[in-house]
N, C-alpha and C positions, 0 to 999 in steps of 0.2 A: 503494499499499499504506499503511494506517494505521500510525502508530507509538504504542505503548502503554509507558508506563514505570511501574512499581510502585516506590513509596518507602517506606521505614521508616528507623528510626535507624541500623542498623549494616549491613543487607543481609546478615545472617546467618540469619534464619529467616522472618519474615513475607514479605517482598517477594520472596525467591527461591521460597518456597513458591507464592505467587500467580502468579509467572512461569511455574514448571513446570506448575502446574494449567491456567494459560490455554493453554499450548502444547498440552496434551492435549485440552482441551475445545474449542479453536478449531483444531485440526489442519487442518481443511479450508478454513480462512478465510485471507484474504490480510491478515495482521497481523504486524508486527514487535514483538515483545515483549521488554522487558528489565527490569532492576531496578537499584536503586542505594541506597545509605544517605547520610543527611545527613552523618554523621561517620565517621571511621575508627575501627574497634574496636580497643580495647586489647587486643591478643592475649594479654597477660600475664595479664588478667582472664578472657578467655575460653580458658581451657585446654582446653575440650572442643571446639574447633574443629578440623576435620580438614581434610585437603587438599582436600577437596570444596568449602570454602568455606563451609559451614553447620555448625550445632552437631551434635554426635552424637545429642542428644535429639530435634532435629528430624528428622534423617534416620531415626532408629529409628521416630519415630511415623509418618512417611511410609510406611515399609516396612509396619508394621502395619496401614495403611489401604489397601495394595495398590499404593501408587506405588513406582517405582525412581528413587530421588533421582539426578539427573544431576550432572555435573560444574558447578561454578558458581564464577565468578570475581568476588570481591567489587568492587564498583564504588562511587564515590563521586559524589554529585550535583555536577554543575557547571552553569553558566549555559549553556554551550555545548550540553551534553548535553539540558537542559532545553528549549531553543528547538527542538530537532530533533523534539520529540514533538507528536503531535496530541492526546494525552489523558495526563494524569498522575494516577495514583490513590495516594493515601497512605493509611496505615494509621489515623492520628490526626489530629484537626484542627489540633494545634500543628503537626504536619508541613506541613499545607497552607500554614498562615502562614509556616513557614520557607521553603518553596519560593517563595512569593510575594514574600518579602523578596528572594531571590536574583534573581527575574525577575518583576517586577510587571505586565509587559505579558502574562502568560499567564492573567490572571483569566479565567475561564469555561472554562479547559481543565483546572483543577486542582481535584480533589475528594479527599474520602476515598473509599475503596473502597465502604464501606456507603451513603454518601450517593449516589454515582453509581448504585448498584444500587437505590436507592429506599428506604433506611433512614437518614433524615436525621440522626437523633441517635444512631446507633450508631458505634462505633469498634471497630477490631481490636486487642485488647489483646495487648501482648507476653507471651509465656509467662513471662518473668521476672517479670512484675508478680503472676502467679498463684502464683508459688512464692517463698517469702522467709522471712526471719527475723521473728520475732514480738518487738517490743520487750521488753527485759529478759528474755528467754527463757533467756539463759544462766544465770539463777538456777535454773532447772527443768532443766537439761540432763541431770541424772541420773534424772528421773523415769521411771516405766514407760512403754513405747511407746504403750500405750492412752491414757494421760492425756496424753501430749505430742501425740498425734494429735488428741484432743478439742480441746485449746487451738489448735492450728493451724486446725481447722474453725471454731471459734468466731471466730477472727480472719480467716476466709475466705482462708486461705492453705494452701498445700501444703507439708508438711515437706521441705526440699531434701535429706534424707537418706532420703526414701521414693522410690525409683527408680521404681517402677511409677506412683506418683502423679504424679511429674514428667512421665513419658511420657503419661499420661492428659491432664494440663494441655496439653502440646503437640498432642495429637491433638484436643482441644477447639478449639484455635486454628485447626488445618488444616481441621476441618469448617467452622468459621465462614467461613474464606477460600474453601472450596469453594462455599458457598451464595452468598455475595457475588459471587464471580467468575461463576457461573452466571447471576445476575441481571444483572450488568454486561454481559456478552457479549449477553444478549437486548436490552438497551437499545442496545448498539452497533449491532447488526443492524437494529433499528427505526430508528435514526437514520442508517443507511446507512454507517457507519464501517467496517464489514465487510459482506461480500456473502454470505458462505456461510451 
């Protein structure tokens, strides 16, 4: 049975979503799927993390896309965990570098998810990178909603006070993960890592 590990920064949104989508898409395959983060999340910062180990926003976005988020226990990347894997798929190139710093002998088994799926220059952005504050925005905090929304769009960010916009950002990330996981599974089947 092949072992696949998904890695992201905190193991709160992207890697557990990829893990759950893979379990669904490859339910008939002989594949051991797990996920882990490079660092422990600061739970004081992530006040929106539930007992399920994922952010409320990613769980809501999964539900809106027809998934039933399952229980998830946050894990941290260790050298021992890495060495047990046949394939390690990270969300960003810098995470590939971090994994290879921990276990350099895994060269050739560590990729970004998009890279392994055939999209060499793509990454799976964190939902948090799509949502955020605009520099010096506090100066305009009392402006009308439409004007504030316009400034956020100009800066290519979503206003963190716009709940539906935040959920749309999370849904966008999940849809990208679905696409890349589907293509990665096709490659795994082609290469004989999984048989189904």
